[in-house]
C-alpha positions in Angstrom: 82.3 90.1 57.6 81.6 87.2 55.3 85.2 86.8 54.7 85.7 86.4 58.4 83.4 84.0 59.2 84.4 81.8 56.2 87.9 82.3 57.5 86.8 80.5 60.9 84.9 77.6 59.1 81.5 79.2 60.4 78.6 79.2 58.0 75.9 82.3 58.1 72.6 80.8 58.2 70.3 83.6 58.4 70.5 87.4 58.4 67.9 89.5 60.0 68.1 93.1 60.2 66.1 96.3 61.1 67.1 100.1 61.7 69.0 99.3 65.2 70.3 96.2 64.9 71.7 93.4 62.5 71.3 89.6 63.7 73.4 87.0 62.3 72.6 83.2 62.8 76.0 81.3 62.7 77.2 77.6 62.8 80.4 75.7 62.4 80.8 73.9 59.3 82.7 71.0 60.4 81.8 67.7 61.1 82.7 67.3 64.5 84.8 68.8 67.2 88.0 68.2 69.6 87.4 67.8 73.0 89.0 70.8 75.0 90.3 68.6 77.6 91.7 65.3 76.4 92.1 66.5 72.8 90.4 63.4 70.8 87.9 64.2 68.2 84.3 63.6 68.2 81.5 63.7 66.1 78.9 62.0 68.3 76.3 64.8 68.7 74.8 65.5 72.3 72.7 68.3 71.9 73.1 72.2 70.7 72.3 75.8 72.2 72.4 79.3 71.3 75.2 81.8 72.5 74.4 85.6 72.0 77.5 87.4 71.0 78.2 91.1 70.1 80.4 91.9 67.1 81.9 94.8 65.1 79.2 97.5 64.1 78.3 97.5 60.4 76.3 100.0 58.4 76.0 102.1 61.7 74.1 99.6 63.3 74.9 97.1 66.0 75.5 93.5 64.9 74.6 90.4 67.2 75.8 87.0 66.3 73.5 84.0 67.5 75.9 81.0 67.2 74.5 77.7 67.5 76.9 75.4 69.4 76.7 71.9 69.4 77.8 69.5 72.0 79.5 66.3 71.6 80.1 63.4 73.5 83.8 62.3 74.1 84.7 59.1 72.8 87.9 59.2 75.1 86.9 56.5 78.0 89.7 57.9 80.3 88.6 61.6 79.7 86.6 63.0 83.0 84.4 65.1 80.6 82.0 63.0 79.0 80.2 66.0 77.0 81.8 69.1 75.5 80.9 72.2 73.8 82.5 72.8 70.3 84.9 75.7 70.2 86.0 78.0 67.3 89.4 79.6 67.9 89.5 83.4 66.7 85.5 83.5 67.2 85.1 84.1 71.0 86.6 83.2 74.0 84.8 80.6 76.5 81.8 82.1 78.3 82.6 85.5 76.5 79.6 87.8 75.4 81.5 89.7 72.5 83.6 88.2 69.6 87.5 88.5 69.9 87.9 90.9 67.4 85.3 93.3 69.1 87.4 92.8 72.3 90.5 93.8 70.5 89.0 97.2 69.4 87.8 97.7 72.9 91.1 96.9 74.5 92.9 99.4 72.3 90.2 102.4 72.7 91.1 101.5 76.6 94.6 102.0 76.2 94.2 105.4 74.3 91.3 106.7 76.2 90.6 104.8 79.4 87.4 103.5 80.8 84.9 106.6 81.0 85.9 108.1 77.5 86.3 104.6 75.9 82.8 103.7 76.9 81.4 106.7 75.5 83.3 106.4 72.1 81.9 102.6 72.2 78.4 103.8 72.7 78.8 106.0 69.5 80.3 103.2 67.5 77.1 101.4 68.5 79.1 98.7 70.9 77.7 99.7 74.1 79.8 98.5 77.2 80.8 99.7 80.5 83.6 101.3 81.6 84.3 98.6 83.8 84.2 96.1 81.0 87.0 98.4 79.3 89.2 98.1 82.2 88.6 94.5 82.9 89.7 93.8 79.3 92.9 96.2 80.1 93.8 94.0 83.0 93.5 90.9 81.3 95.8 92.2 78.2 98.8 90.1 77.4 101.8 92.8 77.8 105.3 91.0 76.1 108.0 91.3 78.8 110.7 94.3 78.0 114.0 93.2 76.9 117.4 94.5 77.5 116.7 97.5 79.3 119.2 100.3 78.3 117.5 103.6 79.2 115.2 103.9 82.4 113.6 106.6 84.0 112.4 106.5 87.9 110.1 108.6 89.6 107.8 108.3 92.7 104.5 106.5 92.4 101.6 107.7 94.9 99.8 104.5 96.3 98.1 106.9 98.6 98.8 110.3 98.1 100.5 112.3 101.1 100.7 108.5 102.9 102.4 106.0 101.1 104.8 106.4 98.0 106.5 103.6 95.6 109.1 103.8 92.5 108.1 103.8 89.1 110.6 102.6 86.5 110.2 103.3 82.9 111.7 101.9 79.8 112.6 105.6 78.0 113.3 103.8 74.6 109.8 102.2 74.4 107.8 104.4 76.5 106.6 101.6 78.7 106.0 101.1 82.5 108.6 98.4 83.6 107.9 97.8 87.3 106.7 99.5 90.2 108.7 99.0 93.1 106.6 98.9 96.7 108.4 101.7 98.4 110.5 104.8 97.3 113.6 104.2 99.0 117.6 103.9 97.9 118.0 100.1 98.8 114.9 99.0 97.2 116.0 100.8 93.7 119.7 99.6 93.9 118.3 96.1 94.5 116.3 96.0 91.2 118.8 97.7 89.4 121.4 95.1 90.2 118.9 92.3 88.9 119.1 94.7 85.5 122.8 94.7 84.9 122.1 96.1 81.3 121.0 99.4 82.5 123.4 102.2 81.2 121.4 105.5 81.8 119.0 106.4 84.7 116.9 109.1 84.2 115.8 110.5 87.5 114.6 113.9 89.4 116.7 115.6 91.8 116.0 113.4 94.8 118.9 112.0 96.8 117.0 108.8 97.2 117.2 107.9 93.6 120.6 109.4 93.2 121.9 106.8 95.8 120.0 104.0 94.8 121.3 104.5 91.1 124.8 104.9 92.4 124.7 101.8 94.9 122.8 99.6 92.2 124.2 100.5 88.8 127.6 102.6 89.6 128.6 102.6 86.1 125.6 104.2 84.8 125.1 107.7 83.4 122.6 109.8 85.8 121.1 112.5 84.1 118.1 114.9 85.1 115.0 114.5 83.9 113.6 117.0 81.8 110.0 117.6 83.0 111.5 118.0 86.4 114.1 120.5 85.5 111.4 122.9 83.5 108.9 122.1 86.3 111.7 123.7 88.9 112.4 126.7 86.7 108.9 127.4 86.4 108.4 127.4 90.3 111.3 129.6 90.9 110.4 131.8 88.2 107.1 132.1 89.5 108.6 132.7 93.0 110.7 135.4 92.0 107.9 137.4 89.8 105.4 137.1 92.8 108.0 139.0 94.9 108.4 141.7 92.8 106.8 144.9 93.9 106.1 147.8 91.1 106.7 151.5 91.8 104.6 152.9 94.5 101.9 155.6 93.4 100.4 158.5 95.5 97.1 157.4 97.0 94.6 159.2 99.3 95.3 159.5 102.9 91.7 158.2 103.9 92.2 155.2 102.0 91.7 151.8 103.6 92.8 149.8 101.1 95.8 147.5 101.8 97.3 147.1 98.3 98.3 149.6 96.2 96.8 149.7 92.5 99.4 150.4 89.6 98.1 150.3 86.3 95.1 148.0 87.1 97.4 145.4 88.8 97.6 144.7 92.8 101.1 144.8 94.3 102.5 143.5 97.4 102.3 145.9 100.2 105.2 147.1 102.3 106.1 144.7 104.8 104.5 141.6 103.5 106.5 138.4 103.6 107.1 136.2 100.7 104.9 133.5 102.0 102.1 136.0 102.6 102.3 137.3 99.1 101.8 133.4 98.0 98.7 133.2 100.2 97.4 136.3 99.3 97.9 135.3 95.6 96.3 131.8 95.9 93.2 133.3 97.6 92.7 135.9 94.9 91.1 133.6 92.4 88.9 131.8 95.3 87.8 135.5 96.1 86.7 136.5 92.4 84.9 133.2 91.8 83.0 133.9 95.5 82.1 137.3 93.8 81.2 135.9 90.4 78.8 133.4 92.1 77.2 136.0 94.4 76.6 138.4 91.4 75.0 135.8 89.0 72.8 134.3 91.7 71.5 137.7 92.3 70.4 137.9 89.0 69.4 134.6 88.0 68.3 133.0 91.6 68.9 129.7 90.1 71.8 127.5 91.7 71.8 125.3 88.9 72.1 128.4 86.1 75.0 129.6 88.2 76.9 126.4 88.4 76.3 125.7 84.3 77.4 129.3 83.5 80.7 129.0 85.8 81.2 125.6 85.2 81.4 124.7 88.7 79.7 122.0 90.8 76.6 122.7 92.5 77.6 122.0 96.0 80.4 124.5 95.5 77.5 127.1 94.5 75.7 126.2 97.4 78.5 126.5 99.7 79.7 129.8 98.7 76.3 131.0 98.5 75.7 130.4 102.6 79.2 131.4 103.5 79.3 135.3 104.7 82.5 135.5 103.3 84.7 133.9 101.0 85.7 130.6 102.1 89.5 130.0 103.3 91.4 126.8 102.7 91.6 124.3 105.6 95.0 124.2 106.8 96.8 121.0 106.1 97.4 118.4 108.8 101.0 118.4 109.8 102.7 115.3 108.9 104.1 112.9 111.6 108.2 112.7 111.3 110.5 110.4 112.7 112.2 113.0 114.3 109.2 114.3 116.5 110.5 112.4 119.5 113.8 113.9 119.2 113.1 117.6 118.1 113.5 119.5 121.2 116.8 117.7 121.8 118.2 118.7 118.4 116.8 122.3 118.6 118.7 122.7 121.8 122.1 120.9 120.3 121.5 123.4 117.4 121.0 126.2 119.5 
């Protein structure tokens, strides 16, 4: 810590400490300062004030720096600023409440953890900040521009999920996002690729939009399938195939009212059930199990808070399930509008 201040030309005048905080009183050792507006040196002092900065923690305690900042009169008659405050590059930005090295640490925490988790870790490290502060540091972070792009990956980016989508472009060699295009259209992607002629490989999903855009914007580039989407599509197909398999039936009593046959403790698809109904039944089963567990646990504890804590669900969910006479069904999704709606009847007639 002392080496850091000496390197910046700052002298530690006083140290005060207690069980929770270390306070350092520092000031510059320079004879004068340079006017930040005109660049003229001045040693004509005007006044001083104390600026409070939060620094890196030490010995498990918060460190607060009281910086005695001197004000000087600018000796340049053509300068519009008559009085200016000294600045020490590397110590703190103008009007900042933290030292630059603490800002760098918080920025790295925000990059790896995000706002909420980064703020919790900062409190544990005795540098309390809010999640919004970490996000502001991320917005202010200077990112070096990417050089020649060779391998890029394109995918959809949801500006508003279910309503408006754009296109995100990433540099797969460095793992960094490069551009967010306003729309997920082939011509938009083609225009961007023409501006970056160094692209030789385009990784995409199986969407025809990105295939057409890559073909039009970079005809010589190699198009490859994105590995994540391949595994995702394979998993979806495997799930649909497995969900439609029926186990051999077993004899049941004639007076049984169950619609599902039980084979070795597992429920199977009833005869005549469609694939869509089977998926709907399987998606409803976890919800029914949660509904039964909430009612059973509430009958023992008579406490909504205890049920929510035990099952790891929100109290509003527990309250909603307790008020319902049967397991709530998912709300049907609103039908999305299509540009073909005005011509749907005509197209059906032509198809028939």
